[in-house]
N, C-alpha and C positions, 0 to 999 in steps of 0.2 A: 546486748549483743544480738545482732542479725541471726535469724534462725538458722540459716545456711552455714554461718560460721560456728554455730553450736554443734551442727550435725558434724561439721568437718574436725572439730576440735574432738567430738566423742569417737570418730572413726580413727583419729590419730592415735588417741589414746589405746583403742582397742588393738590397732596395728601393733603399738609397742609392747602390750601386755602379750600378744601372740608371736613376738620375735624370740621364739625358743629354737635350741638346737633341734637337728634332725633327730627323727624317731625311726628305728628300723621295724618295719612290719613283715614278720614271718609267720608261718604257720606248718603245722604237721595235722595229723589225723586225730589228734586229741588236744589240740589247744591253738589259740590265737598268740603267738608269741611277740610281745610287743617290747623292744628293747631288750631282749633274753627273758624277760617275765612271761610266765606261762599263765594265759588267762582263759576264763570262759566270760562271755559278754552277753549283758542283756541290754536291748536297744528298743527304741520307741519311734514310730513315725509321727512327725509334725511337719505338716505341709506349710511352708512360710506363706502362700498367698490366701490360705484358708483361714488366717488370722491377720492382725496388724502388727506393724513392727513395734508399736507400743506394748503389746501383748506378749512378744517375744520373750524377753527376759525372764517374766513370770512363769511363762510355759516351760521354758528350760530348766529354771530353778525347780519347778515341782516335779519334773522328770527326773532330775538329780535327787531330790528328796525321797522320790518314790523308788528309789534303789537302782536306776538304770546308769550306765556306764557310757550310753551312746545316744545320739539323735541321728535319724535318718529323714532324707527328704529326697523327693524328686525334683527334677528342674523341668519347668514346664514352657516349653517351645513357644506355644501360640501367644503366652503373655510377653515374652521376652523379644519375639521377633513377629510382631503382628502385621507387619508389611515387610517383604522382601528387605533385607540390609538396613532396617531401620529398627533399631532396639530400645527397649525400656528395662531398665534395673533400678528404677525409682521406688520410693515408698515401701510397699510391702513385697515389691519384686526385687528388694535388694537382698539376694541370696548371700552376697559377701559378707555383709553385715550380719545375716542370720549365722552364717559358720563361725563368725569372729565371737559371737556372743556366746555360742556353744562352746569354744575353746576357752573363753573367759570364765566360763562357769566350771571348768576343769572336766569337760566330757570330751569323749570322741565323736566323731561323726562318719556317717557313711553318705556318698553322692551317688544318686541314681539318676544319671544322665538320660537314660532311655534311648534316644529322646522321645520314643512312644511311651506314653506312662498308664495308659488305661484309666485308674484311678477315680473312676466314675465322672471323670473331668470332660467338659465338652470336647467331642472329636478326639478324645485320647490324647489331648496336648498337642495335635498337629496345627499349624496355622493353616488357613483355609487357602492362602494363596499357594501352598505348597500342593493341595490336591489338584489346584486350577492350573499348574504348570504343565504346559504342553508336552506330552509324550511320557509323563511321569507315572510311575506304578510305585505305590508305597509298599516298604517291607518287604522288598524282594530284591532279586538281582537286576536292578534298573540302575543304569549308570546315572541318570539324573537325579533320581533319589538318593543314591549313595553319595553323590558328590554334594547335595545340600545337607545331607545328615552330618557329612565329615566336616563340613563348614562351620555348622553350629556345634557340633561337638568339640571341635578344635577352639572355638570363640570361647566356650565355657571353661574349658581346661587351661587355657592361656590366662583366663582372669583369675581362677583359682591359683595357678602357678604365680601369677603377679602379685598376689595377696599372701603368698606362701602358705597356703592353707593345707596342702597335703603333709601327711606327717613325716614324708621324707624329706620336708622343708622346714620341720618343726611345726607343723599344723595339726589341726585335730582330725582330719579325714585319713581313716584308715582302711577304707575300701571304697571301690567305685564300680558302679553297674553300668553295663551297655546292654542295649535291647530290654525286652520285658516280656515274659511269660509265652515267648515264640512257640515253645513246643506245645502249647495248648492248640495252636491253630496251623501249625507248619504243614500239616498233611495236604491242604489245599494249596499250597505254593510249589510242591514237589521239588525238584531237583534244583529249581531257581531258588527255593527256600535255603536249601543246605549250602549252596555256595554263598548266598548272602550272609548266613550265620558266620561262615568262615571268615568272610571278609570283615564282618563287625568284629570278630575276635583280633585280626590281624590290624585292623584301622586303630583299635583302642592300644593295643600293646604298643604299637608304634608311637604313642603319644607321651611315653617314658615319663609316668607321673610317680614311678617309685614306691606305689603300694598295689596290692593285688586287685586283679578284676574279677568280677562275679558276673553271672548270668543265671537269673532265675527261672524255675519251670523249663528247664532245657536238658533232658536227660542226657544227650549226646553233645554236649556243650565241648568244644574245643579244650584241649588239655591245658591251655594258656589261661582258661577261665576256671574259677571254682563254680560248680553248678549248685543251685539251692533250691529249697523248697519253699513253697507257698500253700497255705491252707488252714484249715481249722485244727487238723492234726498232722504232725510231721515226724513221729517218734519212729516210724517204720521206713524212713527216707534213708537211702545211703547215696554218698557222692559216687559219680563215675570214676573218680579216682582214689584209689585206697590211700593216698597220701593227703588228700583235702580233707578240711574240718567239716563236719557236719552243721550245716548253717540253714536256718530257718528265716527267710527274708520277709515273709508276711505271715504272721500269727494273727487270723481275723480275730479282734477281740468282740467284734459284733457283726453287724451289717448296715449296708446302706438302706436309705426308705425310698419308696416311690410315690409320687402324689397318687392318693387314692389308697395307699397301702397302710397297714399298721406298723407300729412300732417294733423294730427288731430288739431281742434281748438275749443276750448270751451271759449266763450266769457266771460270776466270779468264780466260783467252785470249779465249773467245767473249764475255764481258761487255765487256771492253776493246775488242775489236772493234767491238761495237755502239755504244758511248760515242763512239769515234774517228770511225766513219762519221757519228753523229749532229752532232758538231761540225763535221766536214768539210763537212757540207751545210746547213751555217747554223744549226745548235743553239745555243741560249742558255742553258738551263736544264736540267739533268740530274740527277733525284732517283732514287737507289736505294731500291727497294723489294725486300726490307728491307736496311738496312744494319746493323741488328741486330733479329732476329727475337723472341728472348726465349722465355717460357714462358706458356702458357694456364693461368694458375692458376685453381683453383676451377672452375666449370662455364662458362667463358668461351669454350673452343673450340666452333667452329660446325661447318658442313658440311652434313648430318651426318658423323660419322666423322673429323673432324679430330683428330690427334693432341695430347696435352698439350705436347709440344715444337712449337714454332714456329721451329725453328731457320733454315729458309729458304735454307740454304747461304749465310747472308749473310756479308759480310767481317768482322763481329764474330759470333761464334758464339752460342748460346743462354745460354751461361753467362758471356759477357763476355770469353773468350779470342780473340786475333786468329786468325782463319781464314786460315792462309797457305798458298798464296801468293797468293789472292785480295786480302787486304787490301794487302799490300806492291805487288802490281802494279799496282792500281787507283791507289795513292797515287803510283807514279811516273808514271801516266798524268795524274794531276790536276796533277802539276808541271810536266809537258810543256805541257799545254794552257794553263796559265796563263803560260808563256813568251810564247806568241802572242796574249795577250788583247788587247792594243791593235790589232794587225792585224786580228783576227777581229770585233772590234765596231766597227773604224774603216775597214778597207782594202777595197779593190776586189777582187770575188772572180771568178776565172776558172777552167775547168775543162778539162783537156785529155785526150783518151782516148789512151792510147799502146799499148793492145792490148786483146784482147777481156777485159773485166771488170776491165782496170787503167786507173785514173784518177789523175791529179795535179789536186788542188785548190789554188790559190795565193791567198792573202789578201795584198794588196799596198797599201801606203802610198806613193803616189809622190812625195809631197813629201819624204819622209824617206828613201826607197829602202828602208825595212823589209819584209821578206817573211817570210811563214810558210807551209809546205805540208804538205799530207796526200798520202801515196801509198798508193793502197789496190789490194788484190787481191781481189776478190770472188769468185774461183773458188773452189770448195769442195773441189777436188782438187789443181790445178797450181799450183807455186810459179811466181814470174815474176822474172826479172832485168831490170832496168830500167836503161837508159841515159839520164840526163838532160843529157847533154852536159858542159857546164862546170861544172855543179851535181852531177856525180859518177854513179857507178854503183851500184846499190842491188839487194840480193836481198830480195825481199818473198814471205814465204811464204804459201800459200793460205790464203785467208780471213783476212787480216790488213790493218793499216794501219800504215803508218810516219809518223811525224811528224818533220819536217826544219825544225830551226831556220834562219832565213835561206834556207830550202830548199835547203840544201847541207850539212847536217848532220843524221844521223839521232840523235835524242834518245830516241826510243821506237819500239817495234814491238810491237803487241798479241800477236802470237805467239811473241815472244822472252823468255821468262819469265827475269828476272834477281833476282827477290826470293825471299827464303828460303820453302822449304815446310816446314811443322810437322806431324809425326805425333803427334796428341793421344792421351794414354793415361789409363785410370782405374785409380787403384791405391790401395791402403790406406795410411794415412799416420798411424800411432799411436805411432811409435818418436819418443823426445825426443832431444834434443842428446846425453845421457850414452849412449844408446843407439847413436848414430851414432859418437861418440868410441870405444866399446868396439869397434864394428866395424872401426874406422880402426885400432886397437891390435893387432887380432887378424889384420891384413891378412898374408898371406904364412906364417901358421902352418897348416900341413898337418893338425894335429888339430883345428882349429875350422873345421868345413865351413859355407859360406854358407847362411842358411837363409831361404826367402821368409817375408816378414811373414804371421802369420796373423791374420784378422779376429777382433776380440772376440766372445765367446760372448754371444748375446742371449738373454734369459730373457723369454719370452712368456706373457701371460695371455690370456684369449679370452672372449668372450660370444656366443650366439646372438641374432640378431635377433628381439626380441619380435615374434611373429605370432599370439598366440592369438586376437586380436580380429578380424584380417583372414582368417585361415583358419576362422572361424566366420561369416564373411560380414556382420562389423559394420563398417559405415562412418560417415561423418560427413553425408553428404548423399545424396539418390537422384535417379534419373530413369528413364525409361522409353525413353531411348535411349543409344547408345553415344557417350560424349563426346569432343571433341577434346581430347587430353592437355594441349597448351599453354594452353587456355582453361581447364580445370578446375584444373590447378595454379598459374596465374600464373608459370609457370616459377620457383617457389620450390624445386623439387626435380626431379629426374631421374625419379623414381617417382610412378607413380600406380595404386592398386587398384581393379580392377573385379571386382565381387563379385555374385553372383546364387545362386539356387537352383532346382533342379528335382525336382518330386515324381514319384517313380515308385511308382504304387500297385499294389497286388498282382494286380491284373487283367491288367496289361501287363507285369510285371516279368520273367517268363520270356524276352519277346522283347527286353528292354531292359537284362538284367543285364550284358552284355556289349557294348560300344558303341566309337564312336570320337569323341573330343572335336576339333572341327574349329574352329579359330579363325582369321579373316582379319583381317590386322592392317596398319596403315601404319607399323609399327615405332616404334622400332628394335630392341627387344628385348622378349622375352616369356618369362616364367616361370608354369607353369601349374600350380596345385594344384587337386585333386579330393578332398575330404572329408578335408582337412588333410594329404594326402599330395603330395608334388613327383611330377609326370608327366614334367617335362623342360623344357628351355629352347631357344630359338632366337634367332638374330641376323638382321637383315637382310643382313648381309653376312660371308660366309665365306672366310676366306684361302685354304682347300683348293680352292675354286672350285665347291663344291656348290651353293651359293646365293649368286649374283652380283647385284649391284645393275644394274638396267637403267635407266641414265640418272640421272634424279632420283626414280626410282620406289623406295621404299623399304618397299613392301608385301611381305608374304609370307604363306604360309599353314602354321598349325600344325597337326599331326595326331598324336595319340597314342591308343593303345586305353585304355579306361577300364572299371573294374568299378563298377557302380552299385549302390547299397542300395535295398532297398524303403523307399518313404518318402521324406523330404528328403535331398537331394544338393546339397553346397556347393560351388560352384566359384569360386575365387579367383584371379584372373588379374593379376600383376604386370607392367605396362607399363614399359620404361624408355626414355628417350631417351639418345642419345651426341652431344649438340650439336644444335641447332635450324639449319634451312636458313637460309643467309646471303646467297644470289645467285640470281638468275633474275627473269624476270617473274613478277610478283606471287608470289613466293616465300613471302610472309607468309601466303598462305591455302592451303599445302600443308598436307593433313591430318597429323597426329602422333596415334599411338595407335591405338585400336580403332575410333575415329570413320571412318565410310564403309564398315567391315567388317561382319563377321557372327560371331556364335557359335552353333555347332549340335552337335547329338547325332546321330550316324548309326549305324544299328544293321545288324546282318548282311544283314538284308533291303532295305538300303538306303532305309528309312523314315528321315524326319529330323523331329526337335524343333528348331525354329528359337528360340532364345533371345534374338536380336538386340534383340527389342522387350521383353523382361522387366523386372522390376522390378529394376534396377540400383543396387548401394550403391558407394559411392566413398570413397576415402580418399587424401590426398594425402601423398606421402613416407613415409619410415620412420620407426617409433617410435624407434629409435635416432639416428635424425638429427635430426628436428624436435623431438620431446617430449624426449627424454633427452640431446640434444646429446653422445653417446658420443664423439664426435671430439675434445672439449675435455677437456684432462687436469684441469680444474678443475671438471668437472661432478659435482654431487652424486650423480648415478646411477652414478658410476664403480665402486662397489662391485660392480657386477653381473660384473665382470670375474674370472675365475676361474683359480687358478694350478694346477689340477690337469692332468692330462695334456692338451697343446695338441691340439685337434682339426685334423686334415689332410683336405683334400679336401672340407670341409664347406661347402655353400653358405649364403650369407645368414649370416655370420659376423664378428663384430668381433674384431681382434686389437690388442693394445698390447704395447709393450716400450720400455724405458729404453735409452738410448745416450749416449755421448761423442761429441763433435764430432771429427773428424780435426783434426789439429794443422795450424797453418799459417793462410794467408789465402786458398789458392787455392778455388775453386768445389768445392762438396760435391754429390755425386749419391748417391741410395738405389739400389741394384741389387735391382730385384723379381723377378728370375728366379725362376720356380716359382710364382708366384701367376698367379690367373686374370684377373678383371677386377673393378675397383672403383673406391674412391676412396682417397686417402691425405692424411694431416694430420700436420705437424710442430710440436708445440707450439701446437697449436690451429689453425695457419695451412695452409690447403689449397693441397697442392703439385699438385693436379688428379687427374684420372682416370688410372687405370693399366690397362692391358691386354696383359701381355707374352704373354698365350696366343693372341694375334692373330700368326701369322706369315706373314712374307711369301712370296711364291711363290719358290721356289728358282730358277728360271730367268730369264734376261733380264739378268742382271749381266755385267759384264766388269771386268777388272783395268786396263784402258785406256780412255780416252774420246777418241774422234774426234770433235771438237765441231765440225769443219768443215761448211760448206754450211747452217747454220741449226740452231738450238735449238728442240726441243719438250720438254715435260715428261717425256717417256717415254724420252729418251736419257739415257746415262751414268748409268744407274741403278745403286745399291749396295745390300749389305746382304741380298742374296738369301738365303732359307732362315732367316732369323733374325727373332726379335720385332720388329714394327715399331718398338716402343719398351721398352728393358729397363731404362735407367736414367732416374731423374727428378730434376729439379733442386731442391736445398734451398739456396735463398739463406743467405748467412751471417748475413743480419740476422734469420733465423728461428730461429739457433740460440743456445743459451747456451754460449758458448765455454768456460767454466770451471766448468761445472756439467753436471747431468743434463738430457738432453732426450728427448721422448717422440714416438714413431712411432704412430700410430693408423691402421689399415687397415680399411675395411669390404670384405668380399670377397663377390661375388655367386655365382660360380658353383664356388668351392672351389680352394684353394691349398695350397702348402706354404711355410712361413714359415723353413725351416731354412737356405735359401741367402741369405737377406736380408743384405746388408752396406753399410756406408757408405765411399765411396771419394771421392778428390779427383780433378779432371780438371787435368791439366798436360801440358807438352810434354815428349815422350819423346824422340823422334829429330828432329833438323833437318838440312834439306838445303839446298843452293846451288849455282846453276848460272848462271855469269856469262861474258860475253865478254871479250876483252881490251880494256884500256882503261877498264873499268868497276870499280866497288868492291863486293866481295861483302860485305853485312852479315848477320851471324848473332846470333842472340839467343835466350837461353832465358827464364823467366819467375820472378817471385816470389823472387827471389834464387837461383834454382839456377843452377849453372854448367855450362859444356861441359866434361863429364868426359873424354870419349874422342873422337879423331878416328878414324872406322871407315873412311873412305875420302877420298883426295885425289888428285886427278889434275889437272896443268896440260897441256895439248895438244890432242887431240881426243877426250875421253871420250865415251861414249854411255850411253844408259839413262835411267832416273829414279830418283827416291829409293827406296832399298830395293833397287835393282838396277843401280847405276852399274858400268860397266867401263872400264878403261883402254882407250884407243884405238891406233894404230899408232905413235904417239910420245907422250911426256912427259916433263915434266922431273923429273930423278932425286930432286930433294929436294922434291917436291910435298908430302909428307905433313909432313916437318919444318918446312917454312915455314909450314904452317898451323897445325901444332901450337904453334909458336912465337908466332904471333899469338893464337891463340884459347884453347888448353887453360889449364882454370882459370879462366876469366874468365865473367861472366855475358852478356857480349856482345863482339863483335869486328868489326873491319873489316880486310878484305885487298884491298891493292891488286892487282888482276888485271893483271900486266905481266910482261914478260920480266926486268925489273930484279929484281922480287920473287923469282922461282923461277930465274933465271940461265939461261933458255932463249933462244938467239939467235934473229933473226928468220928464219923459214922460209918466208916469203911467204905464210904463210896466217893467218887470224884465229884464234887460239888461245882455248881455253875452259878453264875451272875448275870442276870438280865436287867438293863436297865433303859427306860424310855425318857427322854426330856425334851424340853422346848427350848429353842434360842430365841432372844428378843434383844 
C-alpha cells in the first residue's frame, strides 16, 4: 500500500477515535472543572517540531505513564508559514496529528498559539518575511502586524476546529494561549503595548473556541484571560482575578544550553519541592517546561548561541529516554497529589506555622472528614523534626515538602528520592546476535580475551566550498550601505557575503602596502578574505573567555594585518549567524551582521580608508548550500566530492561518508569530536548546527548538587572543560536501518573526521535507594536485562549512585536477595522490608541501596 494511503488511513482512524461528545471546560479559584468534575492538572510541554512524528506516540505515552493529564505545545509560525501565505503542515509540522495522538492516549492538551513563542527558538518563532514587511512593528499596536497575527491565529484555530480538537467539540484541548510573556517586556512599548494586549484578548475571544484563554506573565491581563505564572517557583503567585485558578504555565525543569556553556542541571528534589509547594498554596494547574525538550533540528535554535540539543534536563531526555530519577520522582509526586484531588479542589484550607520556615497546610472536607496535608520545610539548610500530635512525628529535610494522606501518613517527600537513577551511556552497537552468542560461548576461556567493540571504518570524500565568485567580489545585488543580515537573507541561510574593493594607486602604495583591516560587526561570526586569501575568523563569544558577550550585545571588532596590492584589492567578508535573538524588549530590531558597524583600512601612520559606505556587493548563502544542495545525497552536483586524500583542518569544506545504522531500536547519535563548527545532514535531513570546538569553562562544576535554598540556572552545572555538545541526535526515522546511510558535513573552521562514529544511547548503570515499607523498582530499556548487581545493602547505607557504601549494619543476604529478584530480568520490584532481607526490627527505619548494570 502506498505510504500516503497508509498515512491517510491512520489519520482517518485517529479522527474516528476523536469523534467524542462535547466537553464543558469551566473553572473557579480552586479547580479546573471538566464536565462537572473538579480537577487539578499536571501537564508537560512537548514541542512537536523538536522531535519526529515517529517519536510522538512514545513521548506522549511516557508523559501519560509519568502521571501527566495534559500535554502542552506552542505553534511555530515561522515553520508553518515560511513565506507569506505559503503554509507547511507536513511531517513533524503536522500539529493536528500531534493533538489527535494526545487525545488517542486519553490526555488533555493546551494550545499555545502565541504566535510569538520565545522558546529559545530562532527569532522567537516569527517568520522573517513578517519583519521585512514595510511599515510593520512587531508585538505592539501596529495595524499591519495585528492583521498578520490575526490571519495566522485564525488559520490555526480554523484548522483545529475543522479537526474537532477543542474540548467544546469533543477534542482534547482544554486551554488556549494568546501572546506570551508580554509582561516581562511591556514597559518599552508604553501605551501602545497596553492597547495591543487589549486587542489580543478581544481578537482571541472573538474566535469562539469554547474553552478558556490564558495569558502568561501578564499581571494585568484582561479579565477575559486567565493570567498565569512562569518560573522556577510559582507558589507565591496570585491570579489577578480572585475567581481564576492558580496556573503555572512554565515550570522550568532545567535550562537551555549555550555554545561554550556548561550543562544545566536542576535536581529532581528541587523541582518536586517547587511543585509540592505550588499545590500546597492553592495551585491548580502545573505545566512542566520542558517535559521533553528534544532537538533543534535545522536552523531552528535561537538565542543567539543556543545549542542544537534542547535537552533542558527534562524528565524525558533529548532522545526520548527517561531521565531518572527526575521522571520517576515526579511520577510519584503526581500520584501522591492525585490522592488528595477531592480535598484540594473542594476542601477548606488552613495553614499552621509550627516553627520558623515550617508550615502545615490542611485541606479538609468537613462533611466527610477527609483530610489532606502538606508539611513543608522552606529552610535551605536545617532539617526539621515535627510533632503533629496524634497525627504522628515526621522528619522533614531542609527545603522539602511531605505529603500526608489523611494528614497522618507520609506518602511522598520531595527530598527523599526512592525512584531509580539511571546513568546513560553512549556505545557502539554493531554486533549481531551471532556475535553475542559467540561471546557467551567463549565466556570463561582464558585464551579468548574480551575485546572492546571497534567502530566501523568510515571512508570519506570531500569537496571545497566553491567561492570563486565571492572571492572575486561577485554578488547578486549591491548597496552603498552595510545591510542587516536577517533582512538581506530573509533568514534562508546562516550566511551572507559582504564584498567590496579598494583601489590603491601607485602614488599612495608605499604608505598603504601594509595595513590593518578593521571590521566592526554585530555578529555572530566573521570570516575575512583579502584578495582570495583567508585572513582569519572570529566569533562573538569564545569559550576561553577572551571575548565574551556583554548582555545581549553580540558585537565585536575583527582586526588583522593585510598586504595590499597596487590597484584593485578585493575584500570578501562572510558573516554567519548562530541563531537569531528570540527574547527581550524589541528583540526583533537587534542588528545582525555588519549593519551598524564599519569596515576600515588603517595604515602604520594611523590614517584610515573608510569603506563603510563603499559600493558593496552581496550574496546570500553558500554555493554548496543553496545552489548545489550538496547536503542532499541525491544532488546532481554530488560528483564534486573527491575520494583522494581527505583534507584535514581545512576551512569551508564539505565532507561525505556512508555508514550503517547501529543495530536495535535505541536512539542514535553521531560523535563529532574533532570537528570545528558547521552543519550536519543525514540522508538529506538536517540534524542541526554542530560546534564541538566550543569548550565549556573548566571551572564551576561539582560531582554533588546542593539544590537547597532556591535554584538559579548557574547552580549545579556539569560538563566543565568538555565540548558544550559533542554528540548529535539522529532520529531512527532518518535512517535506513537495513541499508546504507549518508552523513554530510559542512565545516566552517576546519576539522578532523577520523574520530567520527555512530553510537546508541542506552542505560548503563541503574541505582535505587528506598526506605523500609516501600517498593524499589528497577528497569533497563529496549530489551536489555539487569546483568550484574554491583552493590546491595539493606540497613543504613550511605552515598549516591556510583559511590554507595555499607553503613554500620546491614542484612547479610542483601546482595543475594536482590540478585534473586532482579538478575537476568529487564525489570524487577523489590519489597523493601525486614521479611525480604531477614533483618529483625532494630527500632530504626532501614534503607536499601542497589547498584546494577544493564546489558
